[in-house]
Backbone as a printed PyTorch tensor [residue, N CA C, xyz], in Angstrom:
tensor([[[ 99.7870, 161.8630,  83.2870],
         [ 98.7320, 161.8770,  84.2920],
         [ 99.2050, 162.6750,  85.4920]],

        [[ 98.5340, 163.7730,  85.8090],
         [ 98.9630, 164.6000,  86.9300],
         [ 98.4090, 164.0600,  88.2460]],

        [[ 99.0130, 164.5030,  89.3340],
         [ 98.6040, 164.0880,  90.6700],
         [ 97.2290, 164.6550,  90.9970]],

        [[ 96.5140, 163.9640,  91.8510],
         [ 95.1890, 164.3990,  92.2800],
         [ 95.3230, 165.5230,  93.3090]],

        [[ 94.3280, 166.4220,  93.3710],
         [ 94.3370, 167.4980,  94.3720],
         [ 94.2050, 166.9340,  95.7840]],

        [[ 94.7910, 167.6510,  96.7200],
         [ 94.7910, 167.2310,  98.1230],
         [ 94.2110, 168.3150,  99.0110]],

        [[ 93.4540, 167.8930, 100.0130],
         [ 93.0850, 168.7710, 101.1220],
         [ 93.9580, 168.3340, 102.2790]],

        [[ 94.8450, 169.2190, 102.7060],
         [ 95.8000, 168.9160, 103.7630],
         [ 95.3620, 169.6550, 105.0220]],

        [[ 95.2150, 168.8880, 106.1070],
         [ 94.7930, 169.4460, 107.3930],
         [ 95.9070, 169.1870, 108.3960]],

        [[ 96.5020, 170.2460, 108.9130],
         [ 97.6000, 170.1140, 109.8570],
         [ 97.1580, 170.6790, 111.1980]],

        [[ 97.4950, 169.9770, 112.2760],
         [ 97.0660, 170.4260, 113.5940],
         [ 97.8320, 169.6880, 114.6840]],

        [[ 97.6890, 170.1850, 115.8990],
         [ 98.2110, 169.5260, 117.0950],
         [ 97.0330, 169.0000, 117.8910]],

        [[ 97.0880, 167.7380, 118.2670],
         [ 95.9710, 167.1850, 119.0240],
         [ 96.0490, 167.6140, 120.4770]],

        [[ 94.9550, 167.4620, 121.2130],
         [ 94.8990, 167.9310, 122.6050],
         [ 95.9020, 167.2020, 123.5000]],

        [[ 96.4740, 167.9350, 124.4240],
         [ 97.4370, 167.3440, 125.3480],
         [ 96.8060, 166.9070, 126.6630]],

        [[ 95.6790, 167.5140, 127.0230],
         [ 95.0410, 167.1320, 128.2790],
         [ 94.4140, 165.7520, 128.1360]],

        [[ 94.3640, 164.9760, 129.2100],
         [ 93.7250, 163.6570, 129.1480],
         [ 92.2590, 163.7410, 128.7150]],

        [[ 91.5430, 164.7460, 129.1940],
         [ 90.1250, 164.8990, 128.8310],
         [ 89.9780, 165.2360, 127.3520]],

        [[ 90.8030, 166.1680, 126.8690],
         [ 90.7560, 166.5600, 125.4690],
         [ 91.1440, 165.4240, 124.5410]],

        [[ 92.1770, 164.6760, 124.9270],
         [ 92.6150, 163.5330, 124.1140],
         [ 91.5290, 162.4780, 124.0240]],

        [[ 90.8690, 162.2230, 125.1460],
         [ 89.7900, 161.2230, 125.1670],
         [ 88.6360, 161.6690, 124.2640]],

        [[ 88.2560, 162.9360, 124.3520],
         [ 87.1690, 163.4660, 123.5170],
         [ 87.5650, 163.4470, 122.0410]],

        [[ 88.7990, 163.8050, 121.7600],
         [ 89.3130, 163.7880, 120.3780],
         [ 89.2390, 162.3830, 119.7980]],

        [[ 89.7550, 161.4150, 120.5320],
         [ 89.7710, 160.0350, 120.0420],
         [ 88.3620, 159.4770, 119.8660]],

        [[ 87.4410, 159.9160, 120.6960],
         [ 86.0550, 159.4560, 120.5880],
         [ 85.3950, 159.9500, 119.3030]],

        [[ 85.8750, 161.0660, 118.7560],
         [ 85.2810, 161.6540, 117.5470],
         [ 86.0540, 161.3480, 116.2710]],

        [[ 87.2670, 160.8450, 116.3810],
         [ 88.1590, 160.7010, 115.2250],
         [ 87.5380, 159.8920, 114.0850]],

        [[ 86.9380, 158.7660, 114.3750],
         [ 86.3510, 157.9500, 113.3080],
         [ 85.2380, 158.6970, 112.5830]],

        [[ 84.4320, 159.4300, 113.3410],
         [ 83.3480, 160.1990, 112.7260],
         [ 83.9160, 161.2810, 111.8170]],

        [[ 84.9880, 161.9480, 112.2440],
         [ 85.6010, 162.9950, 111.4290],
         [ 86.2000, 162.4200, 110.1420]],

        [[ 86.8120, 161.2450, 110.2350],
         [ 87.3660, 160.6030, 109.0430],
         [ 86.2370, 160.3030, 108.0630]],

        [[ 85.1380, 159.7770, 108.5780],
         [ 83.9800, 159.4830, 107.7190],
         [ 83.4380, 160.7550, 107.0750]],

        [[ 83.4450, 161.8740, 107.8150],
         [ 83.0010, 163.1470, 107.2430],
         [ 83.8970, 163.5590, 106.0820]],

        [[ 85.1960, 163.3950, 106.2460],
         [ 86.1290, 163.7390, 105.1640],
         [ 85.8590, 162.8830, 103.9340]],

        [[ 85.6740, 161.6000, 104.1430],
         [ 85.4630, 160.6900, 103.0200],
         [ 84.0790, 160.8210, 102.3960]],

        [[ 83.1320, 161.4220, 103.1280],
         [ 81.7850, 161.6320, 102.5900],
         [ 81.7070, 162.8630, 101.6840]],

        [[ 82.7400, 163.6860, 101.6880],
         [ 82.7490, 164.8780, 100.8310],
         [ 82.7500, 164.4460,  99.3670]],

        [[ 82.0630, 165.2100,  98.5550],
         [ 81.9770, 164.8930,  97.1330],
         [ 83.3700, 164.8360,  96.5170]],

        [[ 83.6410, 163.7610,  95.8030],
         [ 84.9080, 163.6130,  95.1050],
         [ 86.0450, 163.0520,  95.9420]],

        [[ 85.8200, 162.7710,  97.2360],
         [ 86.8830, 162.2250,  98.0750],
         [ 87.2430, 160.8200,  97.6180]],

        [[ 88.5370, 160.5630,  97.4940],
         [ 89.0190, 159.2660,  97.0090],
         [ 89.7420, 158.4620,  98.0810]],

        [[ 90.4180, 159.1740,  98.9850],
         [ 91.2840, 158.4850,  99.9430],
         [ 91.6080, 159.4280, 101.0930]],

        [[ 91.8190, 158.8470, 102.2820],
         [ 92.2050, 159.6270, 103.4570],
         [ 93.4190, 158.9560, 104.0790]],

        [[ 94.4000, 159.7610, 104.4480],
         [ 95.6020, 159.2660, 105.1300],
         [ 95.9680, 160.2230, 106.2440]],

        [[ 96.6690, 159.7100, 107.2250],
         [ 97.1450, 160.5790, 108.3010],
         [ 98.6220, 160.2820, 108.5480]],

        [[ 99.3380, 161.3450, 108.8640],
         [100.7620, 161.2560, 109.1580],
         [101.0340, 161.9840, 110.4680]],

        [[102.0970, 161.6100, 111.1160],
         [102.5430, 162.3360, 112.3080],
         [103.9560, 162.8220, 112.0530]],

        [[104.3190, 163.8780, 112.7170],
         [105.6800, 164.3700, 112.5930],
         [106.5840, 163.4210, 113.3810]],

        [[107.5030, 162.7660, 112.7180],
         [108.3560, 161.7600, 113.3450],
         [109.2760, 162.3430, 114.4060]],

        [[109.5170, 163.6540, 114.3460],
         [110.3860, 164.3010, 115.3250],
         [109.6030, 164.9600, 116.4520]],

        [[108.2830, 164.8550, 116.4080],
         [107.4570, 165.4470, 117.4590],
         [107.2860, 166.9500, 117.3320]],

        [[107.6250, 167.4970, 116.1690],
         [107.4990, 168.9410, 115.9550],
         [106.0430, 169.2980, 115.6540]],

        [[105.7260, 170.5690, 115.8030],
         [104.3840, 171.0410, 115.5170],
         [104.2940, 171.5320, 114.0790]],

        [[103.2400, 171.3520, 113.3390],
         [102.0480, 170.6030, 113.7290],
         [102.3430, 169.1040, 113.7420]],

        [[101.8170, 168.4450, 114.7420],
         [102.1330, 167.0420, 114.9530],
         [101.3750, 166.1240, 113.9970]],

        [[100.1570, 166.4840, 113.6370],
         [ 99.3200, 165.6340, 112.7880],
         [ 99.0990, 166.3020, 111.4310]],

        [[ 99.2260, 165.5300, 110.3700],
         [ 98.8820, 165.9820, 109.0290],
         [ 97.9550, 164.9350, 108.4330]],

        [[ 96.7000, 165.3290, 108.2160],
         [ 95.7090, 164.4450, 107.6020],
         [ 95.5060, 164.9160, 106.1660]],

        [[ 95.4910, 163.9730, 105.2370],
         [ 95.4190, 164.3020, 103.8180],
         [ 94.2530, 163.5440, 103.1860]],

        [[ 93.3690, 164.2850, 102.5360],
         [ 92.2910, 163.6720, 101.7690],
         [ 92.5570, 163.9620, 100.2960]],

        [[ 92.5550, 162.9270,  99.4870],
         [ 92.7640, 163.0480,  98.0460],
         [ 91.4080, 163.1820,  97.3650]],

        [[ 91.3240, 164.1040,  96.4020],
         [ 90.0720, 164.3670,  95.6890],
         [ 90.2410, 164.1630,  94.1980]],

        [[ 89.1010, 163.9720,  93.5380],
         [ 89.1310, 163.7710,  92.0910],
         [ 89.3210, 165.0690,  91.3230]],

        [[ 88.8350, 166.1930,  91.8640],
         [ 89.0000, 167.4830,  91.1850],
         [ 89.3990, 168.5580,  92.1840]],

        [[ 90.0200, 169.5850,  91.6700],
         [ 90.3930, 170.7300,  92.4920],
         [ 89.1520, 171.3860,  93.0960]],

        [[ 88.0870, 171.4800,  92.3350],
         [ 86.8520, 172.1010,  92.8160],
         [ 86.2740, 171.3430,  94.0110]],

        [[ 86.3360, 170.0120,  93.9660],
         [ 85.8250, 169.2200,  95.0820],
         [ 86.6910, 169.4130,  96.3350]],

        [[ 87.9960, 169.4940,  96.1660],
         [ 88.8900, 169.7240,  97.3040],
         [ 88.6250, 171.0910,  97.9280]],

        [[ 88.4320, 172.0980,  97.0950],
         [ 88.1540, 173.4400,  97.6050],
         [ 86.8070, 173.4940,  98.3180]],

        [[ 85.8080, 172.8130,  97.7800],
         [ 84.4900, 172.7810,  98.4190],
         [ 84.5680, 172.0660,  99.7690]],

        [[ 85.3430, 170.9930,  99.8360],
         [ 85.4780, 170.2360, 101.0880],
         [ 86.1140, 171.0850, 102.1790]],

        [[ 87.0640, 171.9360, 101.8110],
         [ 87.6860, 172.8190, 102.8070],
         [ 86.6110, 173.6430, 103.5130]],

        [[ 85.6620, 174.1660, 102.7650],
         [ 84.5630, 174.9430, 103.3560],
         [ 83.5750, 174.0440, 104.0910]],

        [[ 83.2390, 172.9200, 103.4830],
         [ 82.2540, 172.0180, 104.0780],
         [ 82.7110, 171.4530, 105.4210]],

        [[ 84.0170, 171.2830, 105.6020],
         [ 84.5440, 170.6790, 106.8240],
         [ 84.8580, 171.6920, 107.9160]],

        [[ 84.6560, 172.9660, 107.6560],
         [ 84.9580, 173.9990, 108.6600],
         [ 84.2660, 173.7440, 109.9960]],

        [[ 82.9890, 173.3580, 110.0370],
         [ 82.3530, 173.1030, 111.3370],
         [ 83.0390, 171.9880, 112.1340]],

        [[ 83.5910, 171.0140, 111.4410],
         [ 84.3020, 169.9340, 112.1180],
         [ 85.4990, 170.4820, 112.8870]],

        [[ 86.1860, 171.4490, 112.2930],
         [ 87.3730, 172.0060, 112.9500],
         [ 87.0120, 172.9030, 114.1220]],

        [[ 85.8730, 173.5770, 114.0560],
         [ 85.4150, 174.3420, 115.2240],
         [ 85.1180, 173.3960, 116.3800]],

        [[ 84.5200, 172.2630, 116.0630],
         [ 84.2390, 171.2550, 117.0770],
         [ 85.5460, 170.7100, 117.6670]],

        [[ 86.5080, 170.4120, 116.8160],
         [ 87.7900, 169.8710, 117.2730],
         [ 88.5170, 170.8630, 118.1750]],

        [[ 88.4350, 172.1300, 117.8550],
         [ 89.0740, 173.1540, 118.6990],
         [ 88.4770, 173.1610, 120.1080]],

        [[ 87.1980, 172.8480, 120.2100],
         [ 86.5500, 172.8020, 121.5240],
         [ 87.1360, 171.6900, 122.3990]],

        [[ 87.7120, 170.6670, 121.7760],
         [ 88.3450, 169.5720, 122.5210],
         [ 89.8150, 169.8490, 122.8060]],

        [[ 90.3350, 170.9590, 122.3180],
         [ 91.7300, 171.3090, 122.5630],
         [ 92.6570, 171.1320, 121.3820]],

        [[ 92.1230, 170.8340, 120.2050],
         [ 92.9550, 170.7840, 119.0020],
         [ 93.4240, 172.2060, 118.7140]],

        [[ 94.7080, 172.3740, 118.4460],
         [ 95.2670, 173.7090, 118.2090],
         [ 96.0600, 173.7280, 116.9050]],

        [[ 96.4030, 174.9370, 116.4880],
         [ 97.2630, 175.1230, 115.3220],
         [ 96.6840, 174.5920, 114.0310]],

        [[ 95.3810, 174.6620, 113.8760],
         [ 94.7250, 174.0970, 112.6940],
         [ 95.0430, 174.9270, 111.4540]],

        [[ 95.5040, 174.2400, 110.4160],
         [ 95.7420, 174.8480, 109.1080],
         [ 95.1380, 173.9310, 108.0570]],

        [[ 94.3770, 174.5070, 107.1470],
         [ 93.7890, 173.7540, 106.0360],
         [ 94.3300, 174.3300, 104.7390]],

        [[ 94.8450, 173.4490, 103.8950],
         [ 95.3890, 173.8730, 102.6020],
         [ 94.8790, 172.9410, 101.5190]],

        [[ 94.6170, 173.5130, 100.3590],
         [ 94.3300, 172.7090,  99.1800],
         [ 95.5590, 172.7810,  98.2890]],

        [[ 96.0690, 171.6110,  97.9400],
         [ 97.2530, 171.5420,  97.0880],
         [ 96.8830, 170.9300,  95.7410]],

        [[ 97.4160, 171.5170,  94.6850],
         [ 97.1930, 171.0300,  93.3250],
         [ 98.5460, 170.7440,  92.6800]],

        [[ 98.5280, 169.9760,  91.6370],
         [ 99.7630, 169.6440,  90.9160],
         [100.4310, 170.9060,  90.3950]],

        [[101.7350, 170.8720,  90.3760],
         [102.5100, 171.9580,  89.8010],
         [102.3350, 171.9650,  88.2880]],

        [[102.1500, 173.1290,  87.6980],
         [102.0690, 173.1730,  86.2380],
         [103.4210, 172.8730,  85.5740]],

        [[104.4960, 173.0360,  86.3130],
         [105.8220, 172.7820,  85.7620],
         [106.1520, 171.2910,  85.7860]],

        [[105.8540, 170.6260,  86.9260],
         [106.0870, 169.1990,  87.0700],
         [104.7920, 168.5340,  87.5450]],

        [[103.8170, 168.3610,  86.6770],
         [102.5180, 167.8420,  87.1070],
         [102.5140, 166.3470,  87.4370]],

        [[103.4860, 165.6170,  86.9220],
         [103.5160, 164.1730,  87.1260],
         [104.6010, 163.7930,  88.1390]],

        [[104.3950, 162.6690,  88.8410],
         [105.4310, 162.2200,  89.7620],
         [106.7360, 161.9610,  89.0220]],

        [[107.8350, 162.2670,  89.6600],
         [109.1560, 161.9970,  89.1060],
         [109.7410, 160.8540,  89.9220]],

        [[110.1350, 159.8150,  89.2490],
         [110.6240, 158.6140,  89.9310],
         [112.0720, 158.3500,  89.5410]],

        [[112.7920, 157.6290,  90.4020],
         [114.1990, 157.3400,  90.0920],
         [114.3520, 156.4980,  88.8380]]])
């Protein structure tokens, strides 16, 4: 069983008090938008433990590669909105299982 495709969104959140407040006010809505995409299974967020940039990595797991790729396009307006609040360094990537090692390797 291979790993599910991922839409990975990496960015730095706003540093200004106004931008941070606006960002936090929209965060729940943005998460719901990610999960409303066709084929979305799960959403997680991580922060860089060392404070390096990009500071935030949000990951949405999808049932198919096609759904993950479609979501990248469908969510583009959300990122334009986030940039208006001061979100910077936005990168969106779709990741798929490696054909060489498609399954998780465990100890």
